[in-house]
Backbone as CSV, one residue per row, in Angstrom:
resi,resn,N_x,N_y,N_z,CA_x,CA_y,CA_z,C_x,C_y,C_z
1,MET,-9.468,-9.610,4.863,-8.597,-9.557,3.596,-9.111,-10.526,2.986
2,PHE,-9.262,-11.673,3.529,-9.548,-13.210,2.485,-11.121,-13.195,2.748
3,THR,-11.759,-13.280,1.603,-12.929,-13.806,1.891,-13.266,-15.389,1.456
4,ASN,-14.590,-15.943,1.842,-14.280,-17.235,1.515,-14.696,-17.623,-0.092
5,LYS,-15.224,-16.613,-0.656,-15.176,-16.688,-2.357,-13.659,-17.049,-2.783
6,GLN,-12.912,-16.016,-1.957,-11.502,-16.390,-3.028,-11.139,-17.411,-2.042
7,ILE,-10.950,-17.582,-0.884,-10.196,-18.896,-0.507,-10.769,-20.199,-1.366
8,ALA,-12.028,-20.275,-1.768,-12.529,-21.666,-2.484,-12.026,-21.801,-3.590
9,THR,-11.199,-20.736,-4.004,-10.801,-20.726,-5.702,-9.385,-21.519,-5.562
10,PHE,-8.576,-21.374,-4.041,-7.282,-21.731,-4.078,-7.053,-23.092,-4.360
11,SER,-5.442,-23.273,-5.321,-5.207,-24.621,-5.207,-4.758,-25.072,-4.165
12,ASP,-3.906,-26.270,-3.930,-3.536,-26.890,-2.735,-2.244,-26.144,-2.680
13,LEU,-1.534,-25.637,-3.567,-0.198,-24.825,-3.324,-0.722,-23.482,-2.959
14,GLU,-1.612,-22.616,-3.488,-1.928,-21.867,-3.002,-2.632,-21.859,-1.439
15,HIS,-3.276,-22.716,-1.152,-3.744,-22.813,0.477,-2.141,-22.829,1.213
16,SER,-1.781,-23.539,0.819,-0.070,-23.725,1.592,0.328,-22.333,1.761
17,LEU,0.471,-21.391,0.406,0.758,-20.357,0.557,-0.004,-19.484,1.784
18,TYR,-1.024,-19.522,1.953,-2.205,-18.602,2.248,-1.945,-18.971,4.037
19,ASN,-1.652,-20.377,4.179,-1.265,-21.003,5.510,-0.305,-20.320,6.026
20,TYR,1.000,-20.453,5.376,2.266,-19.627,5.541,2.401,-18.116,5.930
21,ILE,1.440,-17.436,5.007,1.463,-16.022,5.234,0.426,-15.741,6.350
22,PHE,-0.162,-16.565,6.879,-0.932,-15.874,8.224,-0.366,-16.269,9.312
23,LYS,0.556,-17.222,9.142,1.553,-17.600,10.424,2.423,-16.623,10.627
24,ASN,2.845,-16.005,9.509,4.286,-15.055,9.217,3.634,-13.664,8.534
25,ILE,2.776,-13.099,8.939,2.367,-11.840,8.300,3.489,-10.633,8.606
26,GLU,3.842,-10.681,10.026,4.809,-9.827,10.195,6.111,-10.095,9.329
27,LYS,6.648,-10.949,9.313,8.014,-11.174,8.221,7.355,-11.188,6.922
28,VAL,6.384,-11.755,6.186,6.024,-11.617,4.934,6.181,-10.220,4.419
29,ILE,5.690,-9.295,5.517,5.090,-7.734,4.743,6.628,-6.921,4.335
30,HIS,7.598,-7.716,4.783,9.388,-7.431,4.518,9.636,-8.048,3.660
31,MET,9.146,-9.333,3.174,9.848,-10.006,2.057,9.806,-9.561,0.639
32,ARG,10.906,-9.920,-0.058,10.752,-10.139,-1.844,9.843,-11.230,-2.082
33,ILE,9.695,-11.165,-3.166,8.514,-12.359,-3.598,9.610,-13.504,-3.978
34,ARG,10.951,-13.330,-4.285,11.814,-14.480,-4.214,12.006,-15.192,-3.050
35,ASP,12.207,-14.190,-1.903,11.852,-14.664,-0.490,11.145,-15.478,-0.754
36,LEU,9.855,-14.906,-0.363,8.476,-15.933,-0.088,8.385,-17.015,-0.865
37,ALA,8.659,-17.366,-2.088,8.756,-18.553,-3.002,9.750,-19.488,-2.381
38,THR,11.131,-19.214,-1.953,11.838,-20.144,-1.308,11.463,-20.394,-0.381
39,ALA,10.871,-19.734,0.696,10.289,-19.808,1.969,9.146,-20.858,1.757
40,THR,8.475,-20.743,1.112,7.150,-21.597,0.639,7.546,-22.870,-0.187
41,HIS,8.445,-22.943,-0.980,8.766,-23.913,-1.825,7.716,-23.722,-3.179
42,VAL,7.366,-22.672,-3.282,6.765,-22.486,-4.695,7.403,-21.573,-5.737
43,SER,6.614,-21.603,-7.074,7.169,-20.320,-8.068,6.618,-19.295,-7.531
44,THR,7.242,-18.045,-8.293,7.024,-16.532,-8.294,5.532,-16.344,-9.023
45,THR,5.635,-17.399,-10.010,4.226,-17.446,-10.785,3.034,-17.765,-9.879
46,THR,3.386,-18.607,-9.627,2.267,-19.329,-8.304,2.027,-18.070,-7.070
47,ILE,2.757,-17.237,-6.657,2.500,-16.167,-5.853,1.689,-15.021,-6.682
48,LEU,2.060,-14.850,-7.867,1.832,-13.653,-8.482,0.314,-13.992,-8.849
49,ARG,-0.302,-15.296,-9.074,-1.533,-15.956,-9.542,-2.346,-15.811,-8.265
50,PHE,-1.744,-16.037,-7.140,-2.275,-16.003,-5.877,-3.037,-14.569,-5.600
51,CYS,-1.799,-13.288,-5.828,-2.248,-12.161,-5.640,-3.197,-11.475,-6.400
52,LYS,-3.173,-12.149,-7.855,-4.548,-11.905,-8.780,-5.615,-12.311,-8.317
53,LYS,-6.047,-13.242,-7.658,-7.049,-13.881,-7.193,-7.522,-13.000,-5.956
54,LEU,-6.815,-12.292,-5.374,-7.037,-11.543,-4.373,-7.607,-9.994,-4.809
55,ASP,-7.592,-9.686,-6.222,-7.743,-8.361,-6.796,-6.597,-7.567,-6.363
56,CYS,-5.238,-7.963,-6.268,-4.074,-7.165,-6.208,-3.444,-7.248,-7.703
57,ASP,-2.888,-6.371,-8.234,-2.145,-6.104,-9.509,-0.811,-6.695,-9.496
58,GLY,0.001,-6.947,-8.098,1.130,-7.635,-7.909,1.274,-7.795,-6.567
59,PHE,2.574,-8.495,-6.238,3.244,-8.660,-4.999,3.262,-7.662,-3.976
60,SER,3.600,-6.312,-4.790,3.809,-5.120,-3.679,2.372,-4.290,-3.234
61,GLU,1.583,-4.787,-3.907,0.091,-4.138,-3.754,-0.356,-5.137,-2.673
62,PHE,-0.435,-6.669,-2.817,-0.970,-7.561,-1.832,-0.120,-7.169,-0.199
63,LYS,1.292,-7.003,-0.386,1.817,-6.545,0.755,1.465,-5.333,1.645
64,ILE,1.046,-4.525,0.816,0.350,-3.363,1.274,-0.860,-3.471,2.147
65,LYS,-1.810,-4.231,1.411,-2.967,-4.694,1.918,-2.841,-5.636,3.069
66,LEU,-1.810,-6.355,2.852,-1.784,-7.206,4.244,-1.286,-6.488,5.412
67,LYS,-0.042,-5.658,5.350,0.212,-4.588,6.461,-1.253,-3.766,6.912
68,MET,-1.707,-3.500,5.846,-3.010,-2.690,6.436,-3.976,-3.288,7.096
69,TYR,-4.176,-4.805,6.975,-5.057,-5.650,7.851,-4.303,-5.929,8.581
70,MET,-3.391,-6.146,8.927,-2.498,-6.415,10.307,-3.089,-5.322,11.275
71,GLU,-2.531,-4.109,10.613,-2.581,-2.817,11.812,-4.012,-2.497,12.320
72,GLU,-5.119,-2.910,11.200,-6.442,-2.637,11.566,-6.845,-3.787,12.803
73,GLN,-6.178,-5.258,12.665,-6.453,-6.085,13.504,-6.035,-5.864,14.628
74,SER,-5.035,-5.518,15.035,-3.988,-4.807,16.216,-4.713,-3.979,16.880
75,ASP,-5.154,-2.916,16.200,-6.077,-2.066,17.172,-6.764,-0.966,16.238
76,PRO,-7.762,-1.074,15.976,-8.598,-0.695,14.974,-8.877,0.888,15.579
77,ASN,-8.620,1.049,16.447,-9.050,2.664,17.278,-7.631,3.354,17.488
78,SER,-6.430,2.813,17.238,-5.138,3.374,17.308,-4.705,4.337,16.074
79,LEU,-4.274,5.492,16.642,-3.530,6.558,15.684,-2.297,6.006,15.732
80,ILE,-1.696,6.265,14.346,-0.648,5.785,13.726,0.426,6.658,13.359
81,ARG,1.413,6.618,13.926,2.490,7.485,13.026,2.536,6.994,11.418
82,GLY,2.584,8.242,10.372,2.100,7.494,9.260,3.165,7.873,8.089
83,GLU,4.399,7.991,9.085,5.613,8.806,8.165,5.880,7.354,6.825
84,LYS,5.768,5.985,7.732,6.841,5.167,6.712,5.549,4.799,5.539
85,GLY,3.860,4.559,6.114,3.209,4.766,4.893,3.200,5.938,3.747
86,LEU,3.555,7.101,4.068,3.837,8.223,3.437,4.921,7.761,2.290
87,THR,5.770,7.281,2.685,6.978,7.374,2.316,7.054,5.730,1.243
88,GLU,6.266,4.488,1.479,5.664,3.801,0.711,5.060,4.201,-0.426
89,PHE,4.048,5.092,-0.225,3.101,5.953,-1.067,3.907,6.700,-2.336
90,LEU,5.032,7.341,-1.949,5.751,8.100,-2.779,6.668,7.449,-3.646
91,GLU,7.111,6.136,-2.771,8.049,5.432,-3.445,7.207,4.619,-4.987
92,ARG,5.764,4.418,-4.834,4.997,3.759,-5.589,4.704,5.018,-6.604
93,THR,4.662,6.354,-6.466,4.527,6.866,-7.688,5.469,7.215,-8.551
94,LEU,6.687,6.748,-8.343,7.913,6.557,-9.262,7.773,5.636,-10.018
95,SER,6.695,4.589,-9.869,6.888,3.329,-10.505,6.428,3.864,-12.017
96,GLU,7.046,3.079,-13.146,6.326,3.533,-14.373,5.090,3.068,-14.751
97,ASP,4.522,2.057,-14.179,2.967,1.975,-13.892,2.327,2.966,-13.878
98,PHE,2.718,3.494,-12.603,1.768,4.788,-11.831,1.930,5.827,-12.829
99,GLN,3.073,6.259,-13.515,3.058,7.409,-14.061,2.517,7.124,-15.642
100,HIS,2.583,5.932,-15.895,1.487,5.974,-17.595,0.323,5.960,-16.988
101,LYS,-0.183,5.537,-15.957,-1.571,5.767,-15.455,-1.955,7.146,-15.516
102,ILE,-1.212,7.895,-14.804,-1.454,9.425,-14.546,-1.658,10.115,-15.913
103,THR,-0.749,9.562,-16.984,-0.398,10.172,-18.153,-2.007,9.569,-19.052
104,VAL,-2.239,8.496,-18.846,-3.781,8.515,-19.687,-4.965,8.919,-18.913
105,ILE,-5.194,9.168,-17.678,-6.128,10.163,-16.845,-6.142,11.461,-17.238
106,ALA,-4.699,12.130,-17.491,-4.509,13.265,-17.621,-5.319,13.567,-19.369
107,LYS,-4.736,12.821,-19.974,-5.342,12.925,-21.598,-7.087,12.844,-21.432
108,ALA,-7.073,12.062,-20.624,-8.909,11.977,-20.891,-9.323,13.499,-20.151
109,ILE,-8.973,14.054,-19.305,-9.369,15.286,-18.615,-8.996,16.449,-19.574
110,ALA,-7.722,16.168,-20.202,-7.655,17.199,-21.141,-8.376,17.401,-22.022
111,LYS,-9.165,16.518,-22.584,-9.848,16.383,-23.724,-11.377,17.047,-23.282
112,ALA,-11.790,16.842,-21.920,-13.083,17.354,-21.576,-13.206,18.436,-21.554
113,LYS,-14.615,19.380,-21.524,-14.957,20.601,-21.742,-14.756,21.293,-20.203
114,ARG,-15.224,20.317,-19.525,-15.147,20.912,-18.001,-14.857,19.534,-17.057
115,VAL,-14.736,20.210,-15.811,-14.352,18.784,-14.699,-14.801,19.238,-13.426
116,ILE,-15.511,18.283,-12.833,-16.509,18.225,-11.882,-16.394,17.530,-10.669
117,PHE,-15.890,18.229,-9.435,-15.141,17.591,-8.209,-16.382,17.248,-7.446
118,ILE,-16.305,16.136,-6.849,-17.523,15.938,-5.711,-16.604,15.323,-4.623
119,GLY,-17.073,15.593,-3.387,-16.710,14.619,-2.366,-17.292,15.106,-0.703
120,ILE,-17.278,14.407,0.068,-18.108,14.734,1.285,-17.175,14.872,2.288
121,GLY,-17.299,15.726,3.582,-16.408,16.060,4.587,-15.119,16.358,4.224
122,SER,-14.155,15.689,5.049,-12.519,15.999,4.495,-12.098,15.718,3.014
123,SER,-13.022,14.940,2.276,-12.586,14.820,0.828,-13.292,15.818,0.268
124,GLY,-14.662,16.237,1.034,-15.145,17.498,0.114,-14.128,18.855,0.272
125,ILE,-13.608,19.044,1.486,-12.774,20.159,1.457,-11.451,20.156,0.226
126,LEU,-11.285,18.852,0.128,-10.047,18.485,-1.115,-10.508,18.676,-2.231
127,ALA,-11.921,18.181,-2.628,-12.354,18.238,-3.947,-12.426,20.039,-3.983
128,GLU,-12.998,20.558,-3.362,-12.589,21.851,-3.458,-11.536,22.581,-3.817
129,TYR,-10.552,22.267,-3.051,-9.237,22.616,-3.273,-9.065,22.417,-4.967
130,GLY,-9.291,21.139,-4.874,-8.737,20.482,-6.430,-9.376,21.157,-7.718
131,SER,-10.603,21.552,-7.518,-11.043,22.345,-8.310,-10.324,23.688,-8.529
132,ARG,-10.040,24.401,-7.553,-9.313,25.768,-7.774,-7.735,25.610,-8.105
133,TYR,-7.322,24.163,-7.772,-6.004,24.130,-8.294,-6.026,23.923,-9.977
134,PHE,-6.837,22.995,-10.458,-7.357,22.505,-11.812,-7.311,23.933,-12.572
135,SER,-8.311,24.957,-12.130,-8.568,26.223,-12.435,-7.288,27.043,-12.801
136,GLY,-6.478,27.175,-11.401,-5.331,27.873,-11.589,-4.713,27.250,-12.718
137,LEU,-4.779,26.067,-13.268,-3.565,25.873,-14.322,-4.488,25.679,-15.720
138,ARG,-5.599,26.351,-15.742,-6.196,26.814,-17.142,-7.351,25.698,-17.524
139,LYS,-7.656,25.147,-16.783,-8.544,23.833,-16.989,-9.611,23.929,-15.988
140,PHE,-11.024,24.183,-16.600,-12.403,24.648,-16.209,-12.751,23.759,-15.331
141,ALA,-12.755,23.970,-14.189,-13.178,23.094,-13.084,-14.160,23.631,-12.248
142,LEU,-15.092,23.034,-11.505,-15.966,23.340,-10.644,-16.110,22.112,-9.344
143,TYR,-16.646,22.676,-8.465,-16.838,21.930,-7.377,-18.399,21.977,-6.548
144,ILE,-18.972,20.525,-6.674,-20.352,20.421,-6.091,-20.384,20.022,-4.648
145,LYS,-20.637,20.803,-3.688,-20.649,20.478,-2.223,-21.930,19.665,-1.922
146,ASP,-22.881,19.778,-2.673,-24.230,19.243,-2.439,-24.311,17.728,-2.904
147,PRO,-24.126,16.601,-2.355,-24.582,15.216,-3.152,-26.056,15.048,-3.653
148,PHE,-26.580,15.872,-3.207,-28.171,15.657,-3.669,-28.993,16.873,-4.872
149,LEU,-27.693,17.916,-5.222,-27.605,18.881,-6.211,-28.522,18.667,-7.339
150,PRO,-29.673,18.653,-8.199,-29.859,18.045,-9.345,-28.983,18.768,-10.577
151,ILE,-28.736,18.186,-11.246,-27.466,18.631,-12.248,-28.260,18.279,-13.754
152,HIS,-28.740,19.122,-14.524,-28.971,18.607,-15.936,-28.152,18.006,-16.689
153,GLU,-28.328,17.145,-17.349,-27.482,16.205,-18.410,-27.070,17.151,-19.456
154,GLN,-27.099,18.131,-19.582,-26.531,19.281,-20.964,-25.336,19.459,-19.965
155,TYR,-25.005,19.533,-18.998,-23.940,20.187,-18.191,-22.925,18.889,-17.879
156,LEU,-23.296,17.746,-17.847,-22.538,16.820,-17.809,-21.985,16.249,-19.454
157,GLU,-22.200,16.695,-20.495,-21.678,16.210,-21.930,-20.533,16.776,-21.873
158,ASP,-19.925,15.734,-22.068,-18.121,16.068,-22.571,-17.594,16.502,-21.305
159,SER,-17.654,15.783,-20.104,-17.259,15.979,-18.934,-16.698,15.105,-18.467
160,VAL,-15.712,15.198,-17.247,-14.908,14.294,-16.443,-15.625,14.586,-14.784
161,THR,-15.777,13.821,-14.317,-16.226,13.725,-12.807,-14.906,13.217,-11.915
162,ILE,-14.359,13.907,-11.100,-13.045,13.280,-10.190,-14.017,13.296,-8.753
163,VAL,-14.028,11.991,-8.349,-14.689,11.814,-6.915,-13.593,11.591,-5.978
164,LEU,-13.529,12.205,-4.676,-12.923,11.841,-3.640,-13.523,11.112,-2.737
165,SER,-12.775,9.862,-2.039,-13.895,9.432,-1.138,-12.839,8.570,-0.677
166,VAL,-12.661,8.558,1.094,-11.385,7.591,1.574,-12.041,5.905,1.130
167,SER,-12.861,5.789,1.872,-14.112,4.402,1.485,-14.339,3.985,0.481
168,GLY,-14.623,4.916,-0.380,-15.046,4.451,-1.868,-16.463,3.789,-1.373
169,ASN,-17.306,4.146,-0.214,-18.736,3.539,-0.457,-19.784,3.875,0.318
170,THR,-19.666,5.565,0.147,-20.481,6.426,0.796,-21.850,6.303,-0.194
171,SER,-22.811,6.166,0.457,-24.036,6.107,-0.420,-24.622,7.105,-1.334
172,ALA,-24.554,8.410,-0.584,-24.731,9.467,-1.413,-23.780,9.689,-2.604
173,ILE,-22.512,9.541,-2.366,-21.440,9.550,-3.385,-21.952,8.840,-4.240
174,LEU,-22.043,7.610,-4.233,-22.252,6.617,-5.074,-23.657,6.503,-6.042
175,SER,-24.672,7.489,-5.360,-25.833,7.612,-5.851,-25.265,8.709,-6.903
176,GLN,-24.902,9.693,-6.588,-24.381,11.038,-7.597,-23.871,10.270,-8.494
177,VAL,-22.628,9.784,-8.353,-21.655,9.082,-9.394,-22.598,8.346,-10.787
178,ASN,-23.405,7.309,-9.963,-24.405,6.818,-10.835,-24.991,7.567,-11.614
179,GLN,-25.345,8.439,-11.306,-26.254,9.585,-12.212,-25.567,10.005,-13.436
180,PHE,-24.279,10.440,-12.876,-23.105,11.243,-13.524,-22.918,10.043,-14.836
181,LYS,-22.739,8.939,-14.323,-21.758,7.965,-15.278,-23.056,7.789,-16.078
182,GLN,-24.435,7.718,-15.556,-25.240,7.327,-16.717,-25.838,8.923,-17.643
183,GLU,-25.158,9.822,-17.218,-25.609,10.978,-18.227,-24.236,11.199,-19.029
184,GLY,-23.322,10.433,-19.130,-22.512,10.219,-19.950,-20.955,10.482,-19.370
185,SER,-20.673,11.317,-18.342,-19.686,12.032,-17.552,-18.484,10.953,-17.611
186,GLU,-17.274,11.016,-17.687,-16.363,9.734,-17.059,-15.976,9.684,-15.797
187,ILE,-15.971,8.830,-15.153,-15.868,9.018,-13.689,-14.213,8.582,-13.257
188,ILE,-13.476,9.597,-12.666,-12.377,9.545,-11.870,-12.560,9.275,-10.437
189,SER,-12.198,8.038,-10.004,-12.147,8.070,-8.605,-10.706,8.221,-8.020
190,ILE,-10.656,8.958,-6.662,-9.461,8.803,-5.624,-9.505,7.964,-4.522
191,THR,-9.547,7.056,-4.025,-10.150,6.436,-3.079,-8.828,5.766,-2.046
192,ASN,-8.787,5.076,-0.930,-7.885,4.531,-0.428,-7.635,3.078,-0.765
193,ASN,-8.497,2.480,-1.419,-8.302,1.172,-2.168,-8.805,1.055,-3.140
194,ALA,-8.593,0.255,-4.040,-9.110,-0.214,-5.484,-10.282,-1.089,-5.127
195,ASP,-10.526,-1.985,-4.145,-11.423,-2.592,-3.798,-12.984,-2.039,-3.482
196,SER,-13.156,-1.203,-3.419,-14.224,-0.339,-2.960,-15.536,0.010,-4.315
197,PRO,-16.737,-0.017,-3.684,-17.444,0.199,-5.251,-17.227,1.302,-5.875
198,LEU,-17.273,2.122,-5.406,-16.874,3.518,-6.221,-15.655,3.391,-6.962
199,ALA,-14.460,2.542,-6.422,-13.374,2.365,-7.369,-13.726,1.206,-8.463
200,LYS,-14.641,0.375,-8.316,-15.004,-0.365,-9.335,-16.079,-0.025,-10.494
201,ILE,-16.691,0.876,-10.152,-17.639,1.757,-11.236,-16.997,2.599,-11.909
202,ALA,-15.932,3.328,-11.359,-15.213,4.646,-11.847,-14.523,3.630,-13.511
203,ASP,-14.183,4.562,-14.300,-13.620,4.316,-15.620,-12.052,4.251,-15.325
204,TYR,-11.702,5.475,-14.063,-10.366,5.448,-14.119,-10.339,5.542,-12.367
205,ASN,-9.374,4.627,-11.639,-9.069,4.783,-10.245,-7.557,5.159,-9.892
206,LEU,-7.792,5.939,-9.145,-6.206,6.089,-8.515,-6.365,5.711,-6.691
207,SER,-5.327,4.904,-6.175,-5.527,4.148,-4.920,-4.631,4.895,-4.416
208,TYR,-4.017,5.033,-3.025,-3.111,5.123,-2.206,-2.557,4.459,-1.375
209,TYR,-3.550,3.748,-1.086,-3.252,2.252,0.150,-2.262,3.068,1.393
210,VAL,-3.092,3.794,2.287,-2.322,4.102,3.626,-3.380,3.495,4.701
211,SER,-2.817,3.189,5.877,-3.708,2.735,6.964,-4.806,3.811,7.211
212,THR,-5.955,3.025,7.448,-7.208,4.083,7.916,-6.927,4.074,9.474
213,GLU,-7.244,5.369,10.023,-7.236,5.721,11.354,-8.583,6.415,11.781
214,PHE,-8.812,6.029,13.027,-10.286,6.489,13.704,-9.871,6.870,15.024
215,LEU,-10.749,7.844,15.397,-10.633,8.153,16.903,-12.088,8.190,17.204
216,GLY,-12.416,7.026,17.717,-14.221,6.939,17.974,-14.428,6.700,16.352
217,ASN,-15.625,7.553,16.215,-16.525,7.378,14.760,-15.538,8.399,13.783
218,THR,-14.532,9.081,14.407,-14.040,10.034,13.348,-12.934,9.286,12.488
219,ASN,-13.142,9.508,11.250,-12.218,9.072,10.346,-11.114,10.354,10.366
220,LEU,-9.705,9.878,10.767,-8.565,10.622,10.701,-7.642,10.048,9.738
221,THR,-7.828,9.304,8.786,-6.841,8.700,7.720,-6.271,10.029,7.251
222,THR,-4.856,9.892,6.977,-4.173,10.911,6.168,-4.400,11.490,5.332
223,GLN,-4.530,12.742,4.765,-5.092,12.936,3.278,-4.250,13.734,2.157
224,ILE,-2.603,13.577,2.922,-1.686,14.128,2.050,-1.469,13.307,0.671
225,PRO,-1.779,11.946,0.486,-1.756,11.476,-0.591,-2.569,11.928,-1.709
226,VAL,-3.801,12.341,-1.186,-4.989,13.113,-1.816,-4.367,14.303,-2.334
227,VAL,-3.848,14.874,-1.868,-3.608,16.304,-2.412,-2.100,16.107,-3.350
228,TYR,-1.573,15.138,-2.873,-0.271,15.196,-4.082,-0.797,14.570,-5.303
229,LEU,-1.868,13.516,-5.602,-2.397,13.121,-6.757,-3.112,13.950,-7.215
230,LEU,-3.741,15.222,-6.898,-4.707,16.345,-7.227,-3.764,17.046,-7.742
231,GLU,-2.683,17.734,-7.295,-1.613,18.394,-7.890,-0.712,17.730,-9.031
232,HIS,-0.312,16.681,-8.806,0.286,15.718,-10.048,-0.619,15.668,-11.031
233,LEU,-1.584,15.415,-10.833,-2.680,15.103,-12.001,-2.928,16.359,-12.532
234,ALA,-3.290,17.568,-11.875,-3.499,18.587,-12.316,-2.168,19.161,-13.543
235,LYS,-0.920,19.148,-13.017,0.012,19.246,-13.650,0.305,18.718,-15.114
236,ALA,-0.083,17.312,-14.848,-0.028,16.533,-16.033,-1.059,16.817,-16.967
237,THR,-2.174,17.332,-16.346,-3.332,17.637,-17.462,-2.954,18.739,-18.366
238,TYR,-2.503,19.675,-17.541,-1.687,21.314,-18.182,-0.898,20.852,-19.236
239,HIS,0.162,19.940,-19.159,1.267,19.509,-19.929,0.476,18.902,-21.140
240,GLU,-0.610,18.160,-20.809,-1.438,17.565,-22.240,-1.881,18.668,-23.013
241,MET,-3.047,19.625,-21.963,-3.079,20.510,-22.858,-2.224,21.472,-24.062
242,GLU,-1.131,21.810,-23.358,0.089,22.547,-23.937,0.482,21.585,-25.099
243,LEU,0.212,20.411,-25.363,1.142,19.584,-26.529,0.241,20.059,-27.824
């Protein structure tokens, strides 16, 4: 979770904060920012600056990443009961910042002539579902199953591409997204976190932050947040088109 490059930028207070967090991970993931500030004798501003250096928008996102890190370290191959993670995800969708982001993305989709969905594996299944859901709400959308399918640039003009990927690190998807972006399509990525290559090259990103689950080499990370985001985004787009 913490890279050497990030740690090298820490001030003395931030190093103290870092040491406290790693000695008390289970306690910190349930703390409020003021509780952590009191326990570590630093200001809330210092904590927020610390979170920013770790590419987190705030303390809530930092705690989510810290919790995911803790679960992955304890047993990377265990199957997890995901109810709490889903509850936390739904609570985050109620925030004003999240609703504003949905509105901004919906406006971009509403202006485009066409919406293109891409994904592989379980993300591909949901990409196809997303295209049907958007089409049902009167927004022309299509799903591209083959990441190597050649697409002429004229079909990418005035388009938005919605890319689904849990890891955001699939080479075939990244290659296709780069091509679409160069041809002028706006990229919207839906990934499990905002630190992935896909999230960083996208024009817009929605991240859901749930614990990754594997059984052997099979990725069984829940896709319930993706279904919710697709449906919520489609309805918001329909609303923007009706204005």
